[in-house]
N, C-alpha and C positions, 0 to 999 in steps of 0.2 A: 651229266651237266644239270639236268633238271633237278636232281637230288641236291647238288651243292647250292644251286640258286634258293631253293627252299630252306635249306639249313641257314644260309646267310641271312634270308629274310627274317626267319624266327629269332635269330640271334639280335639282330637290329630291332625287332619288335620287343624283344625281351628287355634289352637295354633302354629303350624309350620308356617302357613301362616302369622300370626300376627308377629311372632319373625322374620321371613324373610323380611317382609315389614319394620319393625323397624330398622333392621341392614342396609338396603339399604337407608332409609331416613336419618339415622344417619351418614352414610358415605358421603353424599352430603350436610349436615349441613352447612350453611353459617351464621356466626355471624356478626352483624352490629355494627359499632361504629362511632360516630361523635367525631371530635377532631378539636380543634381550632388552627388556623394558629399560627406559630412561637413557638408552645409548643413542648413537647416531647410525641411521640407515643410509647406505651409499649403494645406488643401483647404477650400473654401467651398462648400457645397451650395446656397446662395441660396435657402433654403425658409423663407418668412415664417410668422409665426403664434405663438401662445403654445404652447411645446413642453412636453409632458408626459413624454416619455421620448426620449432620444438613444442610438442605438446605432451605433457604427462597427465594420465588419468589414473584415478584410484577407485576401484569398484565401479567403473563406468562414469565417473564424474570428474570434471576438470579439477586438477590441483595445482598445476603451474604451466605457464606456456610463454614462449617468446617468438616474436616475429622480427626477421632480420631488418626489414624496412622500418619498423617502428623503434627498434633498439630498446625495447622496454620489456621487463619480466613481469608477468601478472601471476599473483597467488590467489588461491581460492579456499573457501571453507576453513576447515581445521588446520589447513597447512599455511595459513597466513603467518608471516614472520618466522616461519620454521623450515624453509626450504632454501637450498643453494643449488641453482642450475649453471652447469658449465656448458656455455653456448658453443664451445669448440668440440667438445666430445659428446654432449647431450647427457652426460651424468647428472644425476640428481641426488642431493643429500637432504635427508629429512632429520631434524635434530629433536632430541628428547621424546623418542618414540614410546607410544603406550599401546596397550592392546587393541585400542580403537583404531590404530594405524595398521592393523592386520588386513590382508585382502589382496586382491589382484592389481597390480601396477602394470600400466600399458603406456609405452612411449610410441608416438606418431611423429616421425621425423621427415620433413620433406626435403629431398635433395634433387636438384635438377628437375623439378616438376613432378617427381615421383615420391610417394609416401612409403616409407619403410617403418616397420613396426617391430616391437620387442616387448615381451611380457614376462613378469616376474611375480610369483606367487609368494608372499611374506607373511610369516606367522611371528607375531611379536608375543615373547613368553616371559613371565616373571621368572627370576632366578630361584634356585633352591635357597631356602632359609628356615631359620628356627629348628634346626635338625637337633633331636634330643634322643637319648637313650634311657629307657626305664628297664627295671629288672623286677624278677619274681622268683622267689626260691621255693621249691617243692621238694623237700627231703633233701638229697644230695645234689639235686640238679638245679641249676640257675638258668632261667630263660632271659635273654636280652632282647629287648624290642627297640627298634629304630624307627622314628617317626620325623616327618618334616612337612614343611608347607611348600606348595608350588605345583606346577602342572607337568604332566608326562614324566612322573618320577620313576626311577629304578634304583633298586637297592643292592648292595653287594657288602660281604663282610671279609675281613682278613684276621687271621690269628690261628694258634695251634689247634689241632684236633677237629677242624671243621670238615664236614662233608657237604659238598654241593652248596658253597657259600653264596652263589650268584642268585639274583632275583629273589631274594628273601629278605623281608623286613625284621624277621626274629630268627634267633639261634639258641640252641641249648648247649650249655657248657657243663661237662662233667666234673666231678670233684677233683680229679687229678690236674685239671687245668684252672682251677679257681683263681690262682695266682697270676694268671696270665692276662695281658691287655688285648682288647679286641677293637678293631676299627670298623665303623660302619661308614660306608661311601655312598651317598644319595647323588643322583645325576639327573639332569634333564638336558635337552638339546643345547642349552646356552650356558650351563654352569654346573659345578658340583661342590658338594660340601661334605667334610669328613669330621667324624667324631670318635674319640677314643674312650674306653671304659674298662676299668680292672674288674674282672668277674668277681674276685674276691670280696670286693666292697659290699656286695649285695648281701653276702652271708653275714656280715657284721652289722648292716644297717636294716636288713630286711627289705620289704618291697619299696620300691621308689615311685613317686608320682611321676607323671610326664614332665619333661624339664621344660622350664619356661626359657624365655630369651635371655635371662641373666642367671640361669641355673649354675653356670660355671663358676659363680662366686662362692658357692657352698658345697661343691663337688670337687675335692682337690685332685681326684685321679681322672678328671674329665677334661678333655680339651677339643677345641672346634677350629678347623681351618676351612676357610671357603676359597674356592678357586674360580676365577672367571675364564671363560674360553675367548680367545681373540683378544682384542684390545677395547673392549667395551667397558663402560663405567659402571660402577657399583649401583645396584638398585637401592634407593634410600627412601621409599615411601611404604606406607601401609605396614603390614605385618613384618616386613623385611627389614624395617629400620631398627637395628640392634647392634650392640657394641662388639659383636665378634670380630676376630681378626680377619682381615681380608688382604689376599695376596693377589695381585694383578699379574697375569701372565703376559 
């Protein structure tokens, strides 16, 4: 009898500790989100209930808040005229985001006199742009080099005769495959860009310089396709402002 009681007590203690740890961990949960520059950022806290006050913080500073008694939404700092706050759900939308909008977002929502919180870590990233392929011919071997502008880039290739085409910015093409076309795919967490190149062109023209944003006007075997992930808008500032074909997914 004593053994059974001890076992039951141990089980209850174990369950209590498990629930306590679960509550503590969930209270400090941080969700992560990558977003493309110049798009709209929407953060949903998923907190239900009749809301009395909503306050959103960015890196510890107020960005937007609302009080039910005042029925007024106030915006602060860099977020003035750029936020939309849904007072029913607590969702906040930030328009035309830039890399300066990266950071930790925190919602403090008052319901029934109790404050519930939600945190979201956001990284705003420039899309892949200015992808280029250059070539270098050494004897019967052609080396294709893929380059692009952007952050957190990864490279991969497709085409005949390739070995280990992943995570490589350059490949070597043997003589028997010089008539084939090869595709370089450059990705980052918010976009990807593809570029095709016929290896045989290098053998007739020799070494090519790094492609500029309008290089496709004088490389006939060269094509570029840029793909956006999600429904975010095209980046149109700085180095990424070029006339390449954009396909929105």
